[in-house]
C-alpha positions as CSV (number, residue, x, y, z in Angstrom):
1,X,109.3,64.1,50.6
2,X,109.1,67.9,51.1
3,X,108.6,68.9,54.9
4,X,108.7,72.7,54.5
5,X,105.0,72.9,55.0
6,X,104.6,71.1,58.4
7,X,107.8,72.9,59.5
8,X,106.1,76.4,58.6
9,X,103.3,75.5,60.4
10,X,105.0,74.2,63.5
11,X,106.7,77.7,63.7
12,X,103.6,79.6,63.2
13,X,102.0,77.7,66.1
14,X,105.2,77.5,68.4
15,X,106.1,81.1,68.3
16,X,103.0,82.7,69.5
17,X,102.7,79.9,72.0
18,X,106.2,80.7,73.4
19,X,105.4,84.5,73.6
20,X,102.1,83.7,75.5
21,X,104.1,81.6,77.8
22,X,106.8,84.3,78.4
23,X,104.1,87.0,79.2
24,X,102.3,84.4,81.6
25,X,105.5,83.9,83.4
26,X,105.7,87.6,84.2
27,X,102.1,87.5,85.2
28,X,102.9,84.7,87.5
29,X,105.6,86.6,89.2
30,X,103.5,89.8,89.7
31,X,100.5,88.0,90.6
32,X,102.3,86.9,93.8
33,X,101.8,90.4,95.5
34,X,98.0,90.5,94.9
35,X,95.0,89.0,96.9
36,X,94.2,85.7,94.9
37,X,95.0,84.7,91.4
38,X,92.5,87.1,89.6
39,X,95.3,89.5,88.6
40,X,97.6,86.7,87.4
41,X,94.8,85.8,84.9
42,X,94.1,89.2,83.8
43,X,97.7,90.0,83.0
44,X,98.3,86.8,81.3
45,X,95.1,87.3,79.4
46,X,96.1,90.5,78.1
47,X,99.3,89.6,76.9
48,X,97.9,86.5,75.1
49,X,95.2,88.4,73.4
50,X,97.7,90.9,72.3
51,X,100.0,88.0,70.7
52,X,97.1,86.4,69.3
53,X,95.9,89.5,67.4
54,X,99.4,90.1,66.2
55,X,99.8,86.4,64.8
56,X,96.2,86.2,63.2
57,X,96.8,89.8,61.6
58,X,100.1,89.0,60.3
59,X,99.3,89.8,56.7
60,X,97.7,93.3,57.3
61,X,100.0,96.3,57.2
62,X,101.8,97.4,60.3
63,X,99.6,100.7,60.2
64,X,96.4,98.7,60.6
65,X,97.6,96.1,63.3
66,X,98.4,98.7,66.0
67,X,95.1,100.6,66.0
68,X,93.1,97.5,65.9
69,X,95.2,96.2,68.7
70,X,94.8,99.3,70.7
71,X,91.0,99.6,70.1
72,X,90.6,96.1,71.4
73,X,92.9,96.8,74.4
74,X,90.6,99.5,75.3
75,X,87.6,97.0,75.3
76,X,89.5,94.6,77.5
77,X,90.6,97.4,80.0
78,X,86.8,98.4,80.3
79,X,85.9,94.9,81.0
80,X,88.6,94.5,83.3
81,X,87.6,97.6,85.4
82,X,84.0,96.4,85.4
83,X,84.9,93.0,86.7
84,X,87.5,94.2,89.4
85,X,85.0,96.8,90.4
86,X,82.3,94.4,90.8
87,X,84.4,92.1,92.8
88,X,85.4,94.9,95.3
89,X,82.1,96.1,95.5
90,X,83.0,99.8,94.2
91,X,79.9,102.0,93.4
92,X,81.5,103.9,90.5
93,X,81.0,102.9,86.8
94,X,83.8,101.2,84.9
95,X,84.5,104.3,82.6
96,X,84.9,106.6,85.5
97,X,87.0,103.9,87.4
98,X,89.2,103.5,84.3
99,X,89.8,107.3,83.9
100,X,90.7,107.5,87.7
101,X,93.2,104.5,87.2
102,X,94.6,105.8,84.2
103,X,95.4,109.1,86.1
104,X,96.6,107.6,89.5
105,X,97.5,104.0,88.7
106,X,101.2,104.1,88.8
107,X,101.4,106.0,92.4
108,X,98.6,103.9,93.9
109,X,100.3,100.7,92.5
110,X,103.5,101.8,94.3
111,X,101.9,102.9,97.5
112,X,99.2,100.1,98.1
113,X,99.6,97.5,101.0
114,X,100.5,94.2,100.1
115,X,98.7,91.8,99.4
116,X,97.1,94.2,97.0
117,X,93.3,93.7,96.2
118,X,92.3,93.6,92.5
119,X,90.8,97.0,92.0
120,X,91.0,99.2,88.9
121,X,93.8,101.5,90.5
122,X,96.2,98.6,91.0
123,X,95.3,96.4,87.8
124,X,95.1,98.7,84.9
125,X,99.0,99.4,84.8
126,X,100.0,95.9,84.7
127,X,97.3,94.9,82.1
128,X,98.3,97.8,79.7
129,X,102.0,97.0,80.2
130,X,101.2,93.1,79.3
131,X,99.3,94.0,76.4
132,X,102.0,96.3,74.8
133,X,104.6,93.8,75.6
134,X,102.6,91.1,73.8
135,X,101.9,93.3,70.8
136,X,105.4,94.3,70.4
137,X,106.8,90.8,70.8
138,X,104.4,89.7,68.1
139,X,105.3,92.3,65.7
140,X,109.1,91.7,65.8
141,X,109.1,87.8,66.3
142,X,105.8,86.7,64.1
143,X,105.8,89.4,61.5
144,X,109.6,90.5,61.5
145,X,110.8,86.7,61.9
146,X,113.3,88.0,64.6
147,X,112.9,85.5,67.7
148,X,115.8,86.8,69.5
149,X,114.7,90.4,69.3
150,X,111.2,89.5,69.9
151,X,112.4,88.1,73.4
152,X,113.1,91.7,74.6
153,X,109.6,93.1,75.2
154,X,108.5,90.0,77.6
155,X,112.0,90.1,79.0
156,X,111.7,94.1,80.1
157,X,107.9,93.0,81.4
158,X,109.5,90.4,83.3
159,X,112.2,92.7,84.8
160,X,109.5,95.3,85.6
161,X,107.6,92.8,87.7
162,X,110.6,91.8,89.5
163,X,111.2,95.6,90.3
164,X,107.4,96.0,91.4
165,X,107.4,92.9,93.6
166,X,110.6,93.8,95.1
167,X,111.6,92.0,98.5
168,X,107.8,91.5,99.0
169,X,107.5,87.8,98.0
170,X,109.6,84.7,97.9
171,X,112.2,84.3,95.2
172,X,110.7,83.7,91.8
173,X,112.3,80.2,90.9
174,X,109.3,78.7,88.9
175,X,108.3,81.7,86.7
176,X,112.1,82.1,85.7
177,X,112.4,78.6,85.0
178,X,109.2,79.0,82.9
179,X,110.6,82.2,81.0
180,X,114.1,80.4,80.3
181,X,112.5,77.2,79.0
182,X,110.0,79.2,76.7
183,X,112.6,81.5,75.5
184,X,114.8,78.3,74.7
185,X,112.3,76.6,72.8
186,X,111.5,79.5,70.7
187,X,115.0,80.0,69.7
188,X,115.5,76.4,68.9
189,X,112.1,76.1,66.7
190,X,113.3,79.2,64.6
191,X,117.1,78.6,64.4
192,X,117.2,76.8,61.1
193,X,115.1,77.9,58.0
194,X,113.9,75.2,55.4
195,X,115.0,75.4,51.9
196,X,112.4,76.6,49.5
197,X,110.3,74.1,47.8
198,X,110.4,74.0,43.9
199,X,110.8,71.4,41.2
200,X,114.3,70.0,40.6
201,X,116.2,71.1,37.4
202,X,116.5,68.6,34.7
203,X,120.2,68.1,33.9
204,X,122.3,65.8,31.6
205,X,124.6,63.3,33.0
206,X,127.8,65.3,32.1
207,X,126.3,68.4,33.6
208,X,125.3,66.7,36.7
209,X,128.7,65.2,37.1
210,X,130.3,68.5,36.5
211,X,128.2,70.2,38.9
212,X,128.9,67.6,41.5
213,X,132.4,67.9,40.9
214,X,132.3,71.7,41.4
215,X,130.2,71.3,44.7
216,X,132.5,69.0,46.5
217,X,134.9,71.9,47.4
218,X,131.9,73.9,48.4
219,X,130.6,71.4,50.6
220,X,134.0,71.1,52.1
221,X,134.0,74.7,52.9
222,X,130.5,74.5,54.4
223,X,131.6,71.8,56.8
224,X,134.6,73.8,57.8
225,X,132.2,77.1,58.2
226,X,130.1,74.8,60.5
227,X,132.9,73.5,62.6
228,X,134.2,76.9,63.1
229,X,130.7,78.2,64.0
230,X,130.2,75.3,66.6
231,X,133.5,76.1,68.1
232,X,133.0,79.8,68.4
233,X,129.4,79.2,70.0
234,X,131.1,76.7,72.5
235,X,133.7,79.5,73.2
236,X,131.2,82.1,73.8
237,X,128.8,79.9,75.9
238,X,132.0,79.1,78.1
239,X,132.8,82.8,78.3
240,X,129.2,83.5,79.4
241,X,129.2,80.6,81.9
242,X,132.5,81.9,83.3
243,X,131.4,85.5,83.8
244,X,128.1,84.2,85.5
245,X,130.2,82.1,87.9
246,X,132.5,84.9,88.8
247,X,129.9,87.6,89.2
248,X,127.2,85.6,90.7
249,X,128.3,85.7,94.3
250,X,128.9,89.7,94.2
251,X,125.4,90.0,92.5
252,X,123.7,88.0,95.2
253,X,125.4,89.7,97.8
254,X,124.4,93.1,96.5
255,X,120.7,91.9,96.2
256,X,120.8,90.7,99.6
257,X,121.7,94.0,101.1
258,X,120.1,96.5,98.9
259,X,116.8,97.7,99.2
260,X,115.2,97.4,95.8
261,X,111.5,98.1,96.8
262,X,110.2,101.0,94.7
263,X,107.6,101.9,97.3
264,X,110.3,103.7,99.3
265,X,110.5,106.3,96.4
266,X,106.7,107.0,96.5
267,X,104.9,109.1,99.2
268,X,102.0,107.2,100.8
269,X,98.9,108.9,102.0
270,X,99.6,111.2,105.0
271,X,97.6,112.2,108.0
272,X,96.6,115.7,108.4
273,X,97.1,117.9,111.5
274,X,93.7,116.8,112.8
275,X,94.8,113.3,112.9
276,X,98.6,113.7,113.7
277,X,97.7,114.2,117.5
278,X,94.3,113.1,118.3
279,X,95.2,113.0,121.9
280,X,94.4,116.6,122.0
281,X,90.7,116.0,121.1
282,X,90.2,114.2,124.3
283,X,89.6,117.3,126.4
284,X,87.1,118.3,123.7
285,X,85.0,115.2,123.8
286,X,85.2,115.3,127.6
287,X,83.5,118.7,127.7
288,X,80.8,117.5,125.2
289,X,79.9,113.9,126.5
290,X,76.8,113.5,124.5
291,X,78.0,114.5,121.2
292,X,77.2,111.5,118.9
293,X,80.3,110.3,117.0
294,X,79.5,107.0,115.5
295,X,77.1,103.9,115.8
296,X,78.8,100.5,116.1
297,X,77.4,96.9,116.1
298,X,80.0,94.4,117.8
299,X,79.7,90.7,117.7
300,X,81.1,88.8,120.8
301,X,84.4,87.3,120.0
302,X,83.9,83.4,120.3
303,X,82.1,83.7,123.8
304,X,84.9,85.5,125.6
305,X,85.6,89.2,125.7
306,X,89.0,90.8,125.3
307,X,90.6,91.0,128.7
308,X,93.6,93.1,129.4
309,X,96.3,92.5,131.8
310,X,96.9,94.5,135.0
311,X,94.3,96.5,136.6
312,X,92.5,96.9,133.5
313,X,91.4,93.3,133.7
314,X,88.5,94.3,135.6
315,X,86.8,96.2,132.6
316,X,84.5,93.2,132.3
317,X,82.8,92.9,128.9
318,X,84.0,96.4,127.6
319,X,85.7,96.5,124.4
320,X,88.3,99.0,123.0
321,X,88.0,100.5,119.3
322,X,91.2,102.0,118.4
323,X,91.3,105.3,116.4
324,X,95.0,106.1,116.5
325,X,98.3,104.9,118.0
326,X,100.9,107.3,118.9
327,X,104.5,106.4,119.1
328,X,106.6,109.5,118.9
329,X,107.0,112.3,121.5
330,X,109.3,115.2,121.4
331,X,108.7,116.7,124.9
332,X,105.7,118.9,123.6
333,X,103.4,116.6,121.4
334,X,102.7,112.9,120.9
335,X,102.3,112.3,117.2
336,X,101.0,109.3,115.2
337,X,104.0,109.2,112.8
338,X,102.6,106.3,111.0
339,X,103.1,105.1,107.3
340,X,99.5,104.6,105.7
341,X,99.5,102.6,102.7
342,X,96.7,101.8,100.2
343,X,95.1,98.7,101.0
344,X,92.3,96.4,99.7
345,X,89.7,94.6,101.8
346,X,92.1,91.9,103.0
347,X,94.9,93.5,105.3
348,X,98.3,91.8,105.4
349,X,98.6,91.7,109.2
350,X,95.6,89.1,109.1
351,X,97.4,86.8,106.7
352,X,100.6,86.7,109.1
353,X,98.3,86.4,112.2
354,X,98.1,82.7,113.3
355,X,95.3,82.3,115.8
356,X,92.3,80.0,116.5
357,X,90.2,82.8,117.7
358,X,87.1,83.7,115.9
359,X,87.0,87.1,114.2
360,X,85.0,89.9,115.7
361,X,82.6,91.5,113.2
362,X,81.8,95.1,113.4
363,X,79.7,97.7,111.5
364,X,80.3,101.2,111.8
365,X,78.2,104.2,110.8
366,X,79.9,107.6,111.1
367,X,78.0,110.5,112.7
368,X,79.9,113.4,113.9
369,X,83.2,112.0,114.0
370,X,85.7,113.9,111.8
371,X,89.0,113.6,110.3
372,X,90.4,110.7,108.2
373,X,91.0,107.8,110.8
374,X,88.7,105.1,111.3
375,X,87.8,103.5,114.3
376,X,88.2,99.6,114.5
377,X,88.9,96.9,117.1
378,X,92.2,95.4,116.9
379,X,93.6,93.8,114.9
380,X,91.6,94.5,111.5
381,X,91.8,91.6,109.2
382,X,89.3,92.7,106.6
383,X,87.4,95.9,105.7
384,X,84.3,96.4,103.5
385,X,82.6,99.2,102.2
386,X,85.2,101.9,102.1
387,X,88.7,102.3,100.6
388,X,91.3,102.4,103.2
389,X,94.9,102.9,104.0
390,X,96.7,100.8,106.5
391,X,99.5,101.4,108.9
392,X,101.0,97.8,109.6
393,X,103.1,99.0,112.6
394,X,100.1,100.2,114.5
395,X,97.0,98.3,113.1
396,X,95.2,101.4,112.5
397,X,93.0,102.6,109.5
398,X,92.6,105.7,107.3
399,X,90.2,106.6,104.9
400,X,92.0,109.1,102.3
401,X,89.0,110.9,101.3
402,X,88.0,111.9,104.9
403,X,84.9,110.8,107.0
404,X,81.5,112.0,106.2
405,X,78.3,111.8,108.1
406,X,76.2,108.5,107.1
407,X,79.4,106.7,105.7
408,X,79.3,102.9,106.9
409,X,81.7,100.0,106.8
410,X,82.2,96.7,108.2
411,X,85.4,95.5,110.0
412,X,86.7,91.9,111.0
413,X,89.2,91.8,113.6
414,X,91.4,89.3,115.2
415,X,91.0,89.8,118.9
416,X,94.3,89.9,120.8
417,X,94.8,86.9,123.0
418,X,94.1,87.0,126.6
419,X,96.6,87.8,129.4
420,X,99.2,84.9,130.2
421,X,101.3,84.2,133.2
422,X,104.3,84.7,131.1
423,X,103.6,88.4,131.6
424,X,105.2,88.1,135.2
425,X,108.5,87.0,134.0
426,X,108.6,88.9,130.6
427,X,111.3,91.2,129.5
428,X,111.1,94.1,127.3
429,X,112.9,94.4,124.0
430,X,116.0,96.9,123.4
431,X,118.1,98.1,120.7
432,X,117.5,100.1,117.5
433,X,114.3,98.3,116.6
434,X,112.5,99.8,119.7
435,X,114.5,103.1,119.9
436,X,111.5,104.9,118.6
437,X,109.4,103.8,121.6
438,X,112.1,104.4,124.2
439,X,113.3,107.8,123.1
440,X,112.7,110.6,125.7
441,X,113.4,114.1,124.4
442,X,115.7,116.6,126.1
443,X,114.5,118.9,128.8
444,X,113.0,116.2,131.0
445,X,112.5,118.0,134.4
446,X,114.6,116.5,137.2
447,X,111.5,116.2,139.4
448,X,109.8,113.9,136.8
449,X,113.1,111.9,136.5
450,X,113.3,111.7,140.3
451,X,109.7,110.5,140.6
452,X,110.1,107.7,137.9
453,X,113.1,106.6,139.7
454,X,111.2,106.4,143.0
455,X,108.3,104.5,141.6
456,X,110.5,101.8,140.1
457,X,113.2,101.5,142.7
458,X,111.5,98.6,144.5
459,X,110.2,96.9,141.5
460,X,113.0,95.0,139.3
461,X,110.9,93.1,136.6
462,X,109.4,95.2,133.8
463,X,106.2,93.9,134.4
464,X,106.1,94.7,138.1
465,X,107.5,98.3,137.1
466,X,104.5,98.8,134.8
467,X,102.0,97.5,137.2
468,X,103.5,99.9,139.9
469,X,103.3,102.9,137.6
470,X,99.5,102.0,136.8
471,X,98.8,101.8,140.5
472,X,100.5,104.9,141.4
473,X,98.7,107.1,138.8
474,X,95.3,105.5,139.8
475,X,95.9,106.1,143.6
476,X,97.0,109.7,143.7
477,X,95.3,111.5,140.9
478,X,91.8,112.8,139.9
479,X,90.1,111.9,136.6
480,X,88.1,115.1,135.7
481,X,86.5,116.5,132.4
482,X,87.3,120.0,132.6
483,X,91.1,119.9,132.8
484,X,92.7,121.9,129.9
485,X,94.4,120.0,127.1
486,X,98.1,119.7,127.2
487,X,100.8,116.9,127.6
488,X,104.1,118.6,127.2
489,X,106.8,118.7,129.8
490,X,105.4,121.5,131.8
491,X,101.9,120.2,131.7
492,X,102.7,116.7,132.9
493,X,104.8,118.2,135.5
494,X,101.9,120.5,136.7
495,X,99.6,117.3,136.4
496,X,102.0,114.9,138.6
497,X,103.4,117.2,141.1
498,X,101.3,120.7,141.0
499,X,99.4,121.7,144.1
500,X,95.9,120.6,144.4
501,X,94.7,124.0,145.3
502,X,96.0,125.5,142.0
503,X,94.5,122.6,140.0
504,X,97.2,120.3,139.8
505,X,97.1,116.3,140.1
506,X,93.8,116.4,138.0
507,X,93.5,115.6,134.4
508,X,91.6,113.9,131.8
509,X,92.7,110.5,130.2
510,X,95.0,112.6,128.1
511,X,97.3,113.4,130.8
512,X,96.9,109.9,132.5
513,X,98.2,108.1,129.4
514,X,100.8,110.7,128.5
515,X,102.2,110.8,132.0
516,X,102.2,107.1,132.2
517,X,104.2,106.6,128.8
518,X,106.6,109.0,129.7
519,X,107.5,107.8,133.3
520,X,107.5,104.3,131.6
521,X,110.2,105.3,129.1
522,X,112.1,107.0,132.0
523,X,112.2,103.8,133.8
524,X,113.2,101.7,130.8
525,X,109.7,100.5,129.4
526,X,108.9,100.9,125.7
527,X,105.6,102.7,125.5
528,X,103.0,104.2,123.3
529,X,99.7,106.1,123.7
530,X,96.5,104.9,122.0
531,X,93.6,107.2,121.6
532,X,90.1,105.2,120.9
533,X,86.8,104.4,122.7
534,X,85.6,102.0,125.4
535,X,82.1,100.3,124.2
536,X,80.1,97.2,125.1
537,X,79.4,94.3,122.8
538,X,76.5,94.7,120.7
539,X,74.8,97.7,119.3
540,X,75.6,101.0,120.8
541,X,76.0,104.8,119.9
542,X,79.2,106.2,120.8
543,X,79.3,109.4,122.1
544,X,82.2,111.8,123.4
545,X,81.9,110.4,126.8
546,X,83.2,107.0,125.5
547,X,86.6,108.6,124.2
548,X,89.6,107.5,126.2
549,X,93.4,107.4,125.8
550,X,95.2,104.7,127.4
551,X,99.1,103.6,127.6
552,X,100.5,100.2,126.1
553,X,103.8,98.6,127.0
554,X,105.9,96.4,124.5
555,X,107.0,93.0,126.3
556,X,109.4,90.6,124.4
557,X,107.5,87.5,122.9
558,X,104.0,88.8,123.9
559,X,103.6,92.3,122.1
560,X,101.9,95.5,123.2
561,X,99.7,95.1,126.5
562,X,97.5,97.8,127.4
563,X,97.3,99.2,131.1
564,X,94.5,101.3,132.7
565,X,96.1,104.2,134.8
566,X,92.7,105.8,135.5
567,X,91.4,105.7,139.2
568,X,88.8,103.2,140.2
569,X,85.4,104.4,140.9
570,X,84.6,105.2,144.4
571,X,88.3,105.0,145.4
572,X,90.1,107.0,147.8
573,X,92.7,109.3,146.2
574,X,95.8,110.1,148.3
575,X,97.7,113.2,147.6
576,X,101.1,112.7,146.2
577,X,102.8,114.5,148.9
578,X,101.9,111.8,151.4
579,X,104.1,109.3,149.7
580,X,106.6,111.2,147.4
581,X,107.4,114.5,149.3
582,X,108.7,115.0,152.7
583,X,106.0,116.1,155.1
584,X,106.9,119.3,156.9
585,X,108.3,119.0,160.3
586,X,106.1,120.3,163.2
587,X,107.7,122.1,166.1
588,X,107.3,119.9,169.2
589,X,106.3,121.6,172.6
590,X,108.7,121.5,175.3
591,X,108.3,118.8,178.0
592,X,107.6,120.0,181.5
593,X,110.3,118.0,183.8
594,X,108.9,116.9,187.3
595,X,111.0,117.9,190.1
596,X,114.0,115.5,190.8
597,X,114.1,113.9,194.3
598,X,116.7,115.3,196.5
599,X,120.1,113.5,196.6
600,X,121.9,112.6,199.4
601,X,125.4,113.9,199.5
602,X,128.3,111.4,199.2
603,X,131.1,111.9,201.4
604,X,134.4,112.4,199.7
605,X,137.1,109.8,199.8
606,X,140.7,110.9,200.4
607,X,143.4,110.0,197.7
608,X,145.1,107.9,200.3
609,X,141.9,105.9,201.0
610,X,141.5,104.8,197.2
611,X,144.9,102.7,196.4
612,X,143.5,101.5,193.1
613,X,143.7,105.0,191.5
614,X,147.4,105.7,192.7
615,X,148.9,103.7,189.7
616,X,146.7,104.7,186.9
617,X,148.0,105.6,183.2
618,X,148.3,109.2,182.6
619,X,145.6,110.9,180.3
620,X,148.2,112.1,177.7
621,X,149.4,108.6,177.3
622,X,146.1,107.2,176.8
623,X,145.2,109.8,174.2
624,X,148.5,109.4,172.4
625,X,148.2,105.6,172.1
626,X,144.4,106.0,171.0
627,X,145.2,108.4,168.3
628,X,148.0,106.2,166.9
629,X,145.5,103.2,166.9
630,X,143.0,105.3,165.1
631,X,145.3,106.8,162.5
632,X,146.4,103.1,162.0
633,X,142.8,102.0,161.3
634,X,142.1,104.7,158.8
635,X,145.3,104.3,157.2
636,X,144.6,100.5,156.9
637,X,141.1,101.4,155.6
638,X,142.4,103.9,153.0
639,X,145.1,101.5,151.8
640,X,142.3,98.5,151.8
641,X,139.9,100.7,149.7
642,X,142.8,101.5,147.4
643,X,143.5,97.9,147.0
644,X,140.0,96.8,146.5
645,X,139.9,99.6,143.8
646,X,142.8,98.5,141.9
647,X,141.7,94.8,142.0
648,X,138.2,96.0,140.8
649,X,140.0,97.8,138.0
650,X,142.2,95.0,137.0
651,X,139.1,92.5,136.8
652,X,137.0,95.0,134.7
653,X,139.7,95.3,132.1
654,X,141.6,92.0,132.1
655,X,139.1,89.4,133.2
656,X,136.1,87.7,131.1
657,X,135.6,88.0,127.4
658,X,135.8,90.9,125.1
659,X,132.3,91.9,125.8
660,X,132.7,91.8,129.4
661,X,136.1,94.1,129.2
662,X,134.6,96.6,127.3
663,X,131.7,96.6,129.5
664,X,134.1,97.0,132.5
665,X,136.0,99.9,130.8
666,X,132.3,101.5,130.5
667,X,131.8,101.2,134.1
668,X,135.2,102.8,135.0
669,X,134.0,105.8,133.2
670,X,130.5,105.7,135.0
671,X,132.4,105.5,138.5
672,X,134.6,108.5,137.5
673,X,131.5,110.6,136.5
674,X,130.0,109.7,140.0
675,X,133.3,110.3,142.1
676,X,133.5,113.6,140.2
677,X,130.0,114.6,141.5
678,X,128.7,114.3,138.3
679,X,126.9,111.1,137.9
680,X,125.2,110.0,134.7
681,X,121.5,109.2,134.9
682,X,120.6,105.6,134.8
683,X,118.1,106.0,132.1
684,X,120.7,107.8,129.8
685,X,121.7,105.8,126.6
686,X,125.6,105.3,125.9
687,X,125.6,108.1,123.6
688,X,123.9,110.5,126.1
689,X,126.3,109.7,128.8
690,X,129.1,110.3,126.2
691,X,127.5,114.0,125.7
692,X,127.0,114.2,129.5
693,X,130.7,113.4,130.1
694,X,132.1,115.9,127.6
695,X,130.1,119.0,129.1
696,X,131.0,118.6,132.7
697,X,130.7,122.0,134.2
698,X,134.1,123.7,135.3
699,X,136.0,120.9,133.6
700,X,137.3,121.9,130.0
701,X,138.8,119.5,127.2
702,X,137.9,116.2,128.1
703,X,138.5,113.4,125.7
704,X,135.6,112.2,123.5
705,X,133.9,109.3,124.8
706,X,131.8,108.5,121.3
707,X,134.2,105.6,120.2
708,X,133.8,103.9,123.7
709,X,130.0,104.5,123.6
710,X,130.1,102.9,120.1
711,X,131.9,99.9,121.4
712,X,129.7,99.5,124.1
713,X,126.6,99.6,122.1
714,X,128.3,97.1,119.6
715,X,129.2,94.8,122.5
716,X,125.6,95.0,124.2
717,X,123.8,94.0,120.8
718,X,126.5,91.5,119.3
719,X,128.5,90.3,122.3
720,X,129.9,87.3,120.3
721,X,131.4,89.6,117.5
722,X,133.6,91.8,120.0
723,X,137.3,90.8,120.1
724,X,140.4,91.4,122.3
725,X,141.5,94.4,120.2
726,X,138.4,96.1,120.5
727,X,138.5,95.3,124.3
728,X,142.1,97.0,124.5
729,X,140.7,99.9,122.6
730,X,137.9,100.4,124.8
731,X,140.2,100.1,127.9
732,X,142.6,102.8,126.7
733,X,139.6,105.1,126.0
734,X,138.6,104.6,129.5
735,X,142.0,105.0,131.3
736,X,142.6,108.0,129.2
737,X,139.4,109.7,130.2
738,X,139.5,108.8,134.0
739,X,143.1,110.2,134.1
740,X,142.4,113.2,132.5
741,X,139.3,113.6,134.7
742,X,141.4,113.1,137.9
743,X,144.0,115.4,136.8
744,X,141.4,118.4,136.0
745,X,139.0,117.9,139.0
746,X,140.1,119.1,142.2
747,X,140.1,116.5,145.2
């Protein structure tokens, strides 16, 4: 019975199905960084259409199949653009969106926020790549009957999907299994070719016998070839398996430590100079309180308003809309410094936020507000009506094309949870992860550092320090609308300590927020400045008078907490000199003394008449003995101090674990700097203390403290990883520095 016909049809059906499965596996992989399954179906449908066209048109010449397939791809792209634009509610036509996506598709695909929304910009490139992969694979595997070579285009598509997804999704196990299984099935079906069908020759018996006799050695040789081929195949498979086993740990370790996200090579949308520092716009809005900026309609969040901790809890039903969050301060200007990536309507922070609170719906219509930053309540979860870019670190929005009068959009936000009692005992984070919001630029005026220390000296817990700083600013400074803009070190110094008669101790919310953030960092609080608007629930028109800046403090396990350092209405403002500067001493008038009553003269007593004083000890002997006793007491005290100091030195460098010994070595250096008359500030980091210790005035060629500072940072952030060898090195650095400083510093 001849089975060539069924086998041929099996191959004709199986090979296109295998190619479609290969493209679908890449679509499943890439679809994980999109919002919803729409893109997965679009990419898989693109590749499947290309494969089916190539399979059905296999009898046509090559020069006809490619133009036909490309023409149909254009229709598929138009339909894709129309569908995604309709779902995203984009107003432009499908043709215009397709042209724009063809020009800007690659950079927007690599700068879009994940999960990406299915819009023409982010869909066209994957759809085209899937179509080309399907067309090429069909030409090679179906028309050319080269199944192994036909796996290459889907493999390249799968690798490109892995590269684009990067570290932004879980490992692609099931798509990889589907790809491998489909490839194995295709190779297995096309492994053997059936013998061509035809009539059997009519041979005579002798001829048949002779032919069989001649064919027997040939059959033996064929069996030998098959055996050798099988052995070689097994050896090759074993070699490949050995290479995989040996290289897998290295490859896995390399993948886990290498950033392969292509988005780091593409520059996302940037803010302009107007939006880089919106804090300077506060004074302009304060001078134009009636300027209409935008209209907003806010729905109440599940019956309870957004409450804030500290003194700001008294704001009642007022809600805050953020415009910008400023993390970076260089001593002159607070800057946004955000990384805004193109985002869809659903924002990624919303998918990562677990909350039972209802969303707060806002409809905002722009009036005279300029720039590109969009006001919205924290934390935005969904934006409709405009294309936005999103900074996940601050939760703020940006419109790349800029704001225009009449532009309207809606935002659904997840309100922050209300303040809890955990704030009272909460700590603040430290380390490289928050170094940005703890950094203080060089050149801080000494009087500002002293003021910060005085505010924090009686408040140990971070939350108590934050409250004390809030209360200090609210009780000692005036909020005015005509204060000049500026928040550099000289501006803040004049605002905090300048004389009132010259305009000091007066400012807008710009100076209040900037001063709080700076003083907070000087006392170890991670801070940032927020520029926004304070509104009431419901519908309202937001004007310049509603613009305000406020500081926020980061607490461990809680997040960013806003504070309100502005003075309370009708509160009495005390001059700062009353509490933080010594009052001038007034000269006291002489006191008139009343005349003393007359004293009766006492008759003198002869020496012989006072026998008790005849045997008294001579004065020189009393002075000598007293001096010797005093000298002994002083020497005992000195020796006691030296003994205690040596004991403290021994405990610091020889007791406890390695991390404790490294810390003890650092304390030896800090004590030596203090004894030398050049103490290191408590707010300085280990690296800054190292630079301070190398540049002591009047002392030259001191040892380098950077190795010890590196060990201190290592022991602070990874105390369990420190060892005794590192502790010994730290002790040697400390002893060498202290001995050199003692030798070169006069008593």
